[in-house]
Each structure stands twice: as structure tokens, then as C-alpha cells.
C-alpha positions, 0 to 999 in steps of 0.5 A: 493498461492503466498503472495506479500508485497508492500512497501510505498512511499519513502520506499523499500523492506527492510522496517520494516514491510515488513521484519516483515511480511516476518519473521512472515509468514516464521516461519509458512512455508509460504513465502512472496515476498517483492516487489521493487516498486521504478519503473521505478526509485525513482526520476520518480516514477509512480503509473502506473509502480507500478501497472504493476510490481505487475501484472507481478509478479502474478503467479496463485492466489496471496494475496496482502499485501500493506502499504500506497502507496502500499496498494493503488497499491494492491487495484488498482491491485485487481480491474483489476485482479481476480487472487488477491484472498484477500487484506491486506492494511495498512493505504492504501493511498486512493485518493492520487492525490486529497490529495496531491493537498492540500499539502502546498508544491504542487504548488512549486512541480508543478512549479518546477517540483520537490518535495524534500522528505526523502528517507527511504531506504537511510536516505538521501534527494531525489526528486520526479518529478511532473509526479508522480502526473499527472500519479496518477491522471489519475488512482486513480479516486474515490475508488478502486472497490475491491470485494475480502476479504479485511482486513484494518488496519489503525491508528486513529492517522494517520496524513498522510492518515486520517483514514476517508478515509478507513472508507468511503471505508469500509462502507457498504462492507460486504467483507471488515473488518476495524481494527482501531488501536491506532497508526500513519501512520507508524504502527510500534508500531502495528507491533505484531498486524499487523502480527497476524491479517494478519496471521489469515485472510490469513489462512482463505483465503489459507485453501481449 
């Protein structure tokens, strides 16, 4: 069974968490494929293209680990493809389009067509076009209809994606476990906990 790791917005396959997951699982004899979801390009990033890229990468069955925007992508993939057996979501960016409409810079982004962001892969300023939002609005309606075993790890001090989104998503779903951590959005301080919890969860899914 394949394990895929999906990075977050303005990140890439060399993200600190992605590398940590790959190394942790590799030491235990399990490969993790860190995907590049800067598609079709970072400037013209599209959630639809991210979803299609992940769907194309699944061969047989898969467990998908996703961080922030990657978590949202993972959940949207799972609701479309029953080859996804389980999800591990790190501060998943649920209701992304509706949340981003509340940003102070949203109107400038809409009128100019561009939003300046920090590209974490280069450490330099970059731009993302407004088409990212219009594309996401057509896809990210409500919460994903996920019916597979799901582990969510979310920081209680997350000021990017409030934890109440994950609480709402998990409420009343016996197949979803939400683990609340004393951390912010990046969850960098919690990496040892992330990988250990994910390993225990994945081991159960992969055991015949």
C-alpha cells in the first residue's frame, strides 16, 4: 500500500514535516512518497490540479498524509476515490475559500489579480494569481465527505486555520479521531508526536 505526503500552501516536497515523515517511516521499512503539488505552477496554483495530480499518483490502495492545503487536498481526493484507505491530516485547511475571503488583503488580491506571499521553498517573495481562489471556490464547498479512517492532528494555537474547523469536521464521526496539540499552524514543535501518532495509526490500517 502506497503512502503519499502532500505539502501545504507555499511549501514543497522538501518541507521539514514531509522529510521527517519520510525518514521516520523509512527507518521502519515503509516508503513515503513526498509529492510536488506546486501545479501547474506556483504562480498559477490550482486546487483542481493538485487533486488530479494526487489521483494520478495512486496505484492500488493508498494512505494519504496531508498538511494544511495538502490536508484539504487529501480529504477531497478521499471523497472522490475509494482507493484511499485512510487519511492523516495535519491542520487541514478546511473551508479554505470562505476563510480567505475574510482576509484583509482579499479585495486587493481580487482587484489586482495577484497576492504576494512568502515562498517557503525559496525563502523569497512570490505571487499567486486570483484564479487559485475561483478554482477553489468551485471545489471546496462545505466539508469533504470523507468516510475512511481519519486521524487529524491540529494545534490549539493555530492562527491560520482555526482548530474549530477540525472540531466541526470530526464531530459525530466515529471514524475520525482529532488529536489536539499545544502548538501553532506549522506544528513544527510537535513533529515527534506527529510521526509517532501517524505510525501507530498507519500500522493498524496496513495490518492484514
